[in-house]
N, C-alpha and C positions, 0 to 999 in steps of 0.2 A: 523483764530482764532489765537490770540497772547498768549503767555505764560507770565503772569504777576507776576510769582513767582520771589523773589528777587535772584539775582546771588549771590551764596556763595563767601566769600572772599578767595583770594589766598594769601598764606603765603610764605615768604622767609625763607629759612632754617637758623637757628641760627649758627654762627660760633662756632667751637669746638676746636680751637687752643689756648686753655688756660689751666692753671693748678690748679688754686685755686679759689674757689668762696665762698663768704659770703652771706647767705640768711638771711636777717633781716625783720621780720614780727612782728605784735602786739601781737598775741596770739598763743598758742599751738593749733594746728589743721589748722591754716592758710595756711600752705605749702601743706597740704594733699589733696586739692580739685584740683588735677592736677599736681602741681608742683613737688611732691614727686616722681611721676613716671619718670619725667625728671632726678631728682636727681639720681635715681637708674641707669639710663643709664650712667650718668657721673661718678658715683663712680665705676661702672663696667669697665669704661675706665681707671681707675686708678686716676682719678682727686680727689682733696681733696675738700670737701664741708663742711663748717662750718655753723651750724644753730645759730641764735641769736634770742631768744624771748623777746621782750621789756618788756612784762607782763607775768605773770603766768597763766593768764586767770581765776583768782580766782572769778571773778563776772559772770562767764558764765553758772553756774548751779543753777537754781532758788531754788531748794530744798536742797541745800547744802551750809553751812556757807563758806565764803571765806577762813577762816583758815584751813578748811579741803579741799576744792576744789583746791586751789592753789598747794599744794604738790601732790595731786592726779593727776592733769592735767600735772604737770611737769614730773611725772613718766610716764604717757601716751605718752608725746611727746618724752621722751628718748627711749622709746620702739618703737615708730613709726619712729624715726630717724634711729635706728639700723636696721629696717626692709628694709631700702633702702641704707645701707652701710655707715651711718653718725654716727660717734662716738663722735664728738665735738658738744655738745649743750650747749649754754650760756643762762642763764636767767638774765635779768637785774632787774626784779621784781619792775618795776615802776607800779603805781596803774592802774588796769584794768578798762576800761570804760571811764576814764577822762583823757586820754592823750591830751597834747596841743602841737601843732606845735610851735616851737619857738627855741631860742637860747639854752635853757637847753636841749632839746631833741637832737638838733644837736650835742652839745658837747659830749653827752653820746654816740651817735652812731659814731662820729668821733673817739672816743677812741678806739672803738671796731675794726673800719676800720684800724687804725694804728697798732693795736695789731696783727691782722690776715693777713694784707698785701694782700688782694685778687686781682686778675685780673679782675673779674667780681663781682658786687654786685647785688643781686637779692632782690626783695621785692614783695608784693602782689599788687593787683589793689588798686590804690588810686584815681581813678576817681570818680566823685559824685555818679555814679550808676555802676551797672554791665551790663549796657545796658538796654535800655528801661527806665522805671520808677522805677525799683527796686533799692531803695536807698542803698548806700554803708554805712559802720559803721564808726563813727567818728575816732575811733583808727586807723582804716586802712588808712584813709585819712592822719591823722597827721603823722603817721610813714613813710608812702611813701614819702611825701613832705620832711619830715626831711632827709630822706636817700639821696634824690637827692642833698641836700645842703651839707650834711655831708661828702659825698665822696670827694667834692671839698674842704671842710674845712680841711679834713685830710691831704691834700697835702701842706698846707701852714703853715709854722712854726710859723707865727705871728698870727695865729688864734688858740686859746686855747693852748698857749705856755707852760702853767703850766702842760700840760700832758706830756711834753717831758723831763722826768726823767728816771733814771735807765735804760738807753739805748733805750727808745722808741723814734723813729724818725718819721718825716712826712712821709706819704705815698701817692704819687701822681700817683700811678701805676694802679689805677682803670680805665679800658678802656671803660666801659659802665655800666649803670644800666639798668636791666631788670625787668620789672613788669609782674608777672604772672597773667593770666587771665583778663588782661585789655580788656575793650571793644574796645579800639583803638589799639589792637595788630596787628602787621604787620609781625611778625616772629613766627616761631613754630619749634618744635623739635619732631622728631619720637619717640613715646613711646610704639609703638606696642609690642615690645619684652619685655618691663618692665611694662606693663599695670598691670599685676597681683601683681607685687611688690608695685605699687601705692595702689591697693586695700588693700593689707596686712598692709600698713602703715596707711591707713584711718581706718581700723578696730580696730587698737590700741586705738583709742579714744572712747571706749565703754561707759565709764561713762558719757562723755560729750554728746554723741549722745543720749544715754538713757534719760539723763536729759532734752533734747529737746522735748522728747515725740513724735518723728516721727514714729508712728505706721506703722508696715510693710515696713519700710525703708530698702532698699537693697543697701549696699555701692558699690557693683560691678555694679549694674544697674545705680546708680547715677553717678559714675565716668565715666561709658561709655557715658552717656548723655553729660557730659562735654567735653570729649576727642574726641569723633567722629566728632564733628564739626571741630576741629583743623585738624583732620586727613583728612577730605574731602578737606580742603584748602591746604594741603600738598601733597595730593596724596597717602596717607597711611591709615591704619585703625584707629590708635589713634595717636594724637599729642597734646602736651601741647603748648599753645600759650603765647606769651610775647610781651609787647610793649617794644622797645628798645630806650634808651636814650644814644647816643654816648656822650663821654666826650672830644674827640679831636676836636680841632678847625677845622671847615669846614666839619665835618662829617655829 
């Protein structure tokens, strides 16, 4: 009798020989489905992590007008970031739900990269699905694709040169882009010790989660379901998974 069950993936451990990371995502709460637990690990090591929300998630609560939802969700994200040791949260306030990949979005993100000068830039999954047939959201795809280009734009002084004023310089020091939760992830980081920090961070998005109407939803159980698969592939209890895009030639 043969065992036809699929073999779980094996993940390579992410490098941690860096000092500063910039996490760029479309919406408040995008980082909290696994990525925040990893951030808690890294801030606990003394690393600097900066959050950048491209929108304020103002279109995310059906029963609340965007003028009220946007500031509410920004406040939830600031509290969520604080729960994992992040005190730098930037909101670009582009329109939620209708982001478009292109030069304008690349320009905006390149300026953020040049300002914060990170070693690593992180974003969310921007593949077409989350695995299987569960479709990804358009804003996630647009932001992730723009991040990949913007980190290279940021290092070229002849791309968006109008930004290079008041001491702002090109920044070509980004070593890699990491996409959290990608179905094509090949790397992971152990978050067993910071799992509860990740849960605490997710719980801060109460108004958003309540607005989704997920009756009986348990954030700890939900996050456990996401991070146990990564843990199995890394040989630990919980791990956050990432797809890695190196930026060096030949990597």
